[in-house]
Structure formats: C-alpha cells, structure tokens
C-alpha positions as CSV (number, residue, x, y, z in Angstrom):
1,M,39.6,-47.9,-64.6
2,M,35.8,-48.2,-65.5
3,G,33.4,-50.2,-64.1
4,I,33.0,-53.5,-65.9
5,C,29.3,-54.9,-65.7
6,A,28.9,-58.6,-66.2
7,P,25.8,-59.5,-68.2
8,R,22.8,-60.4,-66.3
9,A,22.6,-64.0,-67.7
10,L,25.5,-64.9,-66.7
11,I,25.2,-63.5,-63.1
12,D,21.7,-65.8,-63.0
13,A,23.6,-68.9,-64.4
14,A,26.7,-68.6,-62.3
15,S,24.7,-68.3,-59.0
16,A,21.9,-70.6,-60.0
17,P,23.7,-74.0,-58.9
18,Y,23.7,-72.1,-55.4
19,R,20.1,-72.9,-54.8
20,G,20.3,-76.7,-53.9
21,A,22.6,-75.4,-50.9
22,G,20.1,-73.5,-49.7
23,G,18.9,-69.8,-49.8
24,W,21.7,-67.8,-47.9
25,P,24.3,-69.7,-50.6
26,Y,22.5,-68.7,-53.0
27,Y,22.1,-64.9,-52.2
28,H,25.4,-64.7,-51.0
29,A,26.2,-66.0,-54.1
30,R,24.2,-63.9,-56.3
31,D,25.2,-60.1,-54.3
32,K,28.4,-61.4,-54.5
33,L,28.8,-61.5,-58.4
34,S,26.8,-59.0,-58.7
35,V,28.8,-56.0,-57.3
36,D,32.4,-57.4,-57.3
37,P,34.0,-56.4,-60.5
38,A,37.0,-58.4,-60.3
39,F,35.1,-61.4,-61.6
40,A,34.0,-59.6,-65.0
41,A,37.6,-58.0,-65.3
42,I,38.5,-61.8,-64.9
43,L,36.8,-62.4,-67.9
44,R,36.8,-58.9,-69.9
45,M,40.5,-58.8,-69.5
46,D,40.8,-62.2,-70.8
47,L,43.2,-63.6,-67.2
48,L,42.7,-66.9,-67.3
49,T,42.3,-68.0,-71.1
50,L,45.7,-69.6,-71.6
51,S,45.7,-71.7,-68.1
52,E,45.3,-75.4,-68.2
53,R,45.3,-76.0,-64.1
54,M,44.0,-73.0,-62.3
55,L,44.1,-73.0,-58.4
56,D,42.0,-70.9,-56.4
57,L,43.5,-70.3,-53.1
58,G,40.7,-69.6,-50.1
59,C,38.3,-70.1,-52.3
60,G,35.4,-69.7,-50.5
61,P,32.1,-70.9,-52.1
62,G,33.8,-71.5,-55.3
63,L,31.9,-68.6,-57.4
64,L,34.9,-68.1,-59.4
65,A,35.1,-71.8,-60.3
66,A,31.3,-71.3,-60.8
67,W,31.6,-68.2,-63.0
68,L,34.0,-69.6,-65.3
69,L,31.6,-72.8,-65.7
70,A,28.6,-70.4,-66.4
71,A,30.8,-68.3,-68.8
72,R,31.7,-71.3,-70.7
73,R,27.7,-72.6,-70.8
74,C,26.1,-68.5,-71.5
75,Y,28.7,-67.7,-74.6
76,A,27.7,-71.0,-76.3
77,C,24.4,-69.9,-76.4
78,G,25.3,-66.5,-77.4
79,S,25.3,-64.3,-73.9
80,R,29.0,-63.6,-74.7
81,P,29.3,-59.4,-74.3
82,A,30.5,-57.4,-77.7
83,N,34.2,-57.5,-77.6
84,W,34.3,-59.6,-74.7
85,P,37.2,-62.6,-75.3
86,E,36.3,-66.3,-75.5
87,P,36.0,-67.5,-72.0
88,P,38.9,-69.3,-70.4
89,Q,38.7,-73.4,-70.2
90,P,40.8,-74.6,-67.9
91,L,41.4,-78.5,-67.7
92,S,41.0,-78.7,-64.0
93,I,40.0,-76.0,-61.8
94,R,40.8,-76.7,-57.9
95,G,39.8,-74.9,-54.9
96,I,41.3,-75.1,-51.0
97,E,39.2,-73.2,-48.5
98,L,39.5,-73.3,-44.7
99,D,35.9,-73.0,-43.9
100,A,33.8,-76.2,-43.8
101,K,30.9,-74.8,-44.3
102,A,31.6,-72.9,-47.8
103,V,33.6,-76.3,-48.7
104,T,30.2,-78.1,-48.4
105,W,28.1,-75.3,-50.2
106,V,30.2,-75.4,-53.2
107,Q,30.6,-79.2,-53.5
108,S,26.9,-79.3,-53.3
109,A,26.6,-76.6,-56.1
110,L,29.4,-77.9,-58.2
111,A,29.6,-81.3,-57.9
112,D,32.1,-83.0,-59.9
113,H,32.9,-79.7,-62.1
114,A,35.8,-78.5,-59.9
115,D,37.2,-79.8,-57.1
116,I,37.4,-77.9,-53.9
117,V,39.0,-79.2,-50.8
118,R,39.1,-78.1,-47.2
119,G,42.5,-76.7,-46.0
120,D,44.6,-74.2,-44.8
121,I,46.4,-72.5,-48.0
122,R,49.2,-71.3,-45.5
123,D,50.3,-75.1,-45.8
124,A,48.0,-76.9,-47.9
125,A,50.1,-78.4,-51.2
126,I,49.7,-76.6,-54.0
127,G,50.4,-79.3,-56.4
128,S,50.6,-78.7,-60.4
129,A,48.6,-75.4,-61.4
130,D,50.2,-72.7,-63.8
131,A,47.3,-70.2,-62.5
132,L,46.8,-69.2,-58.7
133,V,44.1,-66.6,-57.8
134,I,44.0,-65.4,-54.7
135,L,40.7,-63.2,-54.1
136,G,40.6,-60.9,-50.7
137,V,42.1,-63.9,-49.1
138,L,45.8,-62.6,-47.7
139,H,44.4,-60.1,-45.3
140,Y,42.9,-62.6,-42.8
141,I,46.2,-64.5,-42.2
142,D,48.9,-63.4,-40.3
143,Y,52.2,-61.0,-42.4
144,S,54.3,-63.9,-41.1
145,A,52.7,-66.4,-43.8
146,H,52.3,-63.9,-46.3
147,A,56.0,-64.3,-48.4
148,P,56.2,-68.0,-47.5
149,L,52.6,-68.8,-49.5
150,L,54.1,-66.2,-52.5
151,G,57.1,-68.3,-52.6
152,R,55.5,-71.4,-52.6
153,A,53.4,-69.5,-55.1
154,R,56.3,-69.5,-57.4
155,A,57.2,-73.1,-57.5
156,P,54.6,-74.7,-59.9
157,R,55.0,-73.8,-63.6
158,S,53.1,-70.6,-64.1
159,A,52.0,-69.2,-67.6
160,R,49.8,-67.3,-66.6
161,G,51.0,-66.3,-63.2
162,L,49.0,-65.3,-59.9
163,L,46.2,-63.1,-59.2
164,L,45.6,-61.3,-56.1
165,R,43.0,-59.0,-54.9
166,I,43.6,-57.1,-52.2
167,G,42.5,-53.8,-50.4
168,D,44.5,-50.7,-50.5
169,A,45.3,-49.7,-46.8
170,S,46.7,-46.2,-48.3
171,A,43.3,-45.1,-49.5
172,G,41.7,-43.5,-46.3
173,L,38.2,-44.1,-46.1
174,R,37.3,-46.0,-48.9
175,F,39.7,-48.7,-47.3
176,R,38.2,-48.6,-44.0
177,C,34.8,-49.2,-45.6
178,G,36.0,-52.3,-46.7
179,Q,37.4,-53.1,-43.3
180,W,34.1,-52.6,-41.9
181,F,32.1,-54.6,-44.5
182,D,34.4,-57.4,-44.2
183,R,34.1,-57.2,-40.0
184,A,30.7,-57.2,-40.7
185,V,30.8,-60.5,-42.6
186,L,33.3,-62.1,-40.3
187,L,30.9,-61.4,-37.4
188,A,27.6,-62.7,-39.4
189,R,29.6,-65.9,-40.1
190,G,30.6,-66.7,-36.6
191,H,34.3,-65.4,-36.5
192,G,34.2,-62.7,-34.0
193,F,36.5,-59.8,-34.0
194,A,39.0,-61.4,-35.7
195,Q,42.3,-59.7,-36.9
196,M,43.4,-58.5,-40.4
197,Y,47.3,-58.0,-42.0
198,C,46.5,-55.6,-44.5
199,R,48.9,-53.2,-46.5
200,A,49.4,-50.5,-48.3
201,L,49.5,-50.8,-52.3
202,A,52.9,-49.8,-52.4
203,D,54.0,-52.4,-49.6
204,W,51.9,-55.6,-51.8
205,Q,53.9,-54.6,-55.0
206,R,56.8,-54.3,-52.8
207,L,56.0,-57.5,-51.1
208,L,55.6,-59.4,-54.5
209,D,59.0,-57.3,-56.1
210,E,60.9,-59.2,-53.3
211,N,59.6,-63.0,-54.1
212,H,60.1,-62.1,-57.8
213,F,57.1,-61.6,-59.1
214,H,56.0,-58.1,-61.3
215,A,52.9,-56.6,-60.7
216,E,50.3,-54.7,-62.7
217,A,47.7,-53.2,-60.0
218,V,44.5,-52.6,-62.2
219,P,42.0,-50.8,-59.0
220,M,38.8,-52.6,-58.9
221,G,36.9,-50.5,-56.7
222,A,34.5,-48.6,-59.5
223,G,31.1,-49.0,-58.6
224,T,31.6,-49.8,-54.7
225,P,32.6,-48.0,-51.6
226,F,36.0,-50.0,-51.7
227,A,39.6,-49.4,-52.2
228,N,40.2,-52.9,-53.6
229,V,43.1,-53.4,-56.3
230,L,43.5,-56.5,-58.7
231,L,47.3,-57.3,-58.8
232,I,48.4,-59.1,-61.9
233,A,51.6,-60.9,-60.9
234,R,53.9,-62.5,-63.0
235,P,57.1,-64.2,-62.0
236,R,60.3,-62.7,-63.2
C-alpha cells in the first residue's frame, strides 16, 4: 500500500492542544502524527465514520481522539484533502490508558472533548462501544491476555469492529527496527527493558480467527523503516 500523507494543517491542528501540557507532549504528538501512516489511513479509508461510540484501548496521550477532533475542525474550514471522505463524528470518544503521565497529558490537552481514564486494558470495563481501536499496544501485554481481551472486544455491539495496529514479527530487519524503536521509547519513559509479546502476522490473523473475527491486513510501513500492519477486524 502506498504511503498516505496527511495535510500539514491537520497535523498542526491535532498537535496544538498539547502545547499546554508541555514541550515533550507537544513534540511527541507532532512527530507521531507526522510519521505514523495509520492515522491518515483511518481517515482516508473511512474506517470509523459509522461509529457512534469509539473506544481506544491503550490510547497513550489520546492522539487518535485529538486527530479525529482536529479533522472535524479542519475539514469544516476547507482543509479536507481531495477524494478523502467526511471525518468520523462519533457521539463519544473514550480511551483507557495505564500510564498516569499520558492520561494527565490528554486530560490537559482535550479537556471535556474525550473521556480518557486510567486503567489496565486487560481487565478494565469496555462498556458500550461499536468501534474499538488498539494501536501498537498488544505486544506490551502478556500472550495469555491477548485472547481474553479479544473475546471481550466482541461483547459490545460492534458495527465497525476492531482496528489493530501490530508489528509483523516475520518481517526480518524491518520488524527488528520497530522493536529497537519501542525499546528506546520505553527507556526514555523510565520503563526499563520490558519484555515484549510479539507475533508474526499470520499468527495475529490466526488469533483473530480463533476469536471469531475476520481480519483484513493493510501494510502500514510505507515511508517508515518498520513492519507495521493495520488489521481491520470484524466479528463473523
């Protein structure tokens, strides 16, 4: 899949709210939104438009919520790229994040525009949601927790299903580059050398199939040295 470039005005608008949280949150948001093609793909591929209640599991500092909110403002002002659909406008945007510092950042940046709470996605209540998003999170939690979490993700009414962004452990050097980057980020955040629980793409797809999801795999490594894949999973 070719790289999907987001307009600069959208990146500016989505990262701007983080200025109030400090220099590091702002530059982190700006860099992440600039280089991670998954954010632009979610808009360009119209993956969340029909979702009324979105839940972002392991949402970090709430970048997806900031991205969707910024798209509404930018598109209304004429900044929608040619051939891109209208932005998602869920009635509610919720997120669950374990890192207390990240929760503080997003609560400062987005205030009442998104409901972001601290919690462990392995046992936090999912509640009512028709679209669940897990971007680059599952490899941080133990293998034994993957299937139960996916099982719980099927429980709510799910019109649009589940979006997963994973790294393909069978992709050789590009996958190892992603691991090195993740470890550097963990070290920078004071988490040390945490173990990671990665899988090859075929194994992720098998796991989703075993939990009654049909998954479409879309490469998300274009323009990056990483072997990331977006899995668009819908309940069978």
